[in-house]
C-alpha positions as MATLAB code, in Angstrom:
seq = 'XXXXXXXXXXXXXXXXXXXXXXXXXXXXXXXXXXXXXXXXXXXXXXXXXXXXXXXXXXXXXXXXXXXXXXXXXXXXXXXXXXXXXXXXXX';
ca = [
      28.281   24.446   -4.550;
      32.022   23.364   -5.853;
      32.295   22.182  -10.144;
      31.221   18.804  -10.339;
      31.803   16.830  -13.717;
      29.227   16.316  -15.980;
      28.782   12.419  -15.375;
      28.727   13.066  -11.409;
      25.856   15.789  -12.013;
      23.736   13.366  -14.573;
      23.839   10.956  -11.222;
      22.896   13.490   -8.804;
      19.889   14.800  -11.024;
      18.754   11.368  -11.448;
      18.830   10.720   -7.794;
      17.277   13.952   -6.954;
      14.503   13.162   -9.541;
      13.830    9.774   -8.357;
      14.002   10.256   -4.423;
      11.317   13.003   -5.134;
       9.110   10.563   -6.923;
       9.783    7.837   -4.420;
       7.823   10.542   -1.910;
       4.651   10.367   -3.526;
       3.973    6.486   -5.042;
       1.393    4.820   -3.062;
       2.307    2.519   -0.422;
       3.372   -0.953   -1.491;
      -0.115   -2.674   -1.519;
       0.690   -6.319    0.450;
       1.747   -7.348    3.481;
       4.896   -9.039    4.005;
       6.027  -12.111    5.536;
       4.423  -15.527    5.297;
       0.671  -15.989    6.089;
      -2.115  -18.752    6.414;
      -5.211  -17.909    4.980;
      -8.525  -19.728    6.320;
     -11.497  -19.082    4.443;
     -14.656  -19.007    5.786;
     -16.714  -20.288    3.235;
     -15.232  -23.266    2.116;
     -13.158  -24.220    5.028;
     -10.593  -23.922    2.948;
      -6.899  -22.835    4.389;
      -4.010  -21.544    2.042;
      -0.684  -20.252    2.470;
       0.800  -17.336    0.569;
       3.676  -14.717    1.040;
       1.742  -12.298   -0.883;
      -1.445  -10.868    0.832;
      -3.304   -7.731    0.396;
      -6.239   -6.476    2.591;
      -8.868   -4.007    1.528;
     -11.465   -3.190    4.101;
     -12.827   -6.506    4.984;
     -12.116   -8.512    1.607;
      -8.916  -10.107    1.803;
      -6.983  -10.763   -1.703;
      -3.897  -13.414   -1.872;
      -1.798  -15.433   -4.037;
      -2.161  -18.896   -3.806;
       1.943  -20.157   -2.908;
       0.907  -23.730   -4.391;
      -0.864  -22.508   -7.662;
      -0.233  -18.991   -7.939;
      -3.784  -17.866   -8.484;
      -4.898  -15.135   -6.883;
      -8.037  -15.552   -4.647;
     -10.076  -13.326   -2.429;
     -12.022  -13.637    0.110;
     -15.163  -11.529    1.898;
     -14.692  -13.709    5.099;
     -11.185  -15.220    6.010;
      -8.838  -15.010    9.022;
      -5.225  -14.891    8.334;
      -2.342  -15.324   10.824;
       1.286  -14.827   10.533;
       3.352  -18.271    9.718;
       7.369  -18.941   10.064;
       9.291  -19.278    6.487;
       9.365  -22.834    7.761;
       5.686  -23.231    7.785;
       4.966  -21.660    4.696;
       7.494  -24.107    2.731;
       6.102  -27.197    4.274;
       2.383  -25.941    3.624;
       3.092  -25.257    0.214;
       4.913  -28.480   -0.554;
       2.104  -30.208    0.526;
];
């Protein structure tokens, strides 16, 4: 390996360390994209771009209020960005 200047070696060392850490990091827990969530108990529909599933529990951030909600009985469907913007504008 050729001799590299100190700053280049430092950048390579940091890059290698970050790459090693990234491999051991947990998977990002959120489902990407836009979703409409209908909670079975209340029949209420929410739109979100932050959705997480943990078994049968659905956790999501309400796109209108920003409040996190979890529901044991909910159905989700993927929606377009235009549908999401329309939903949160209501």
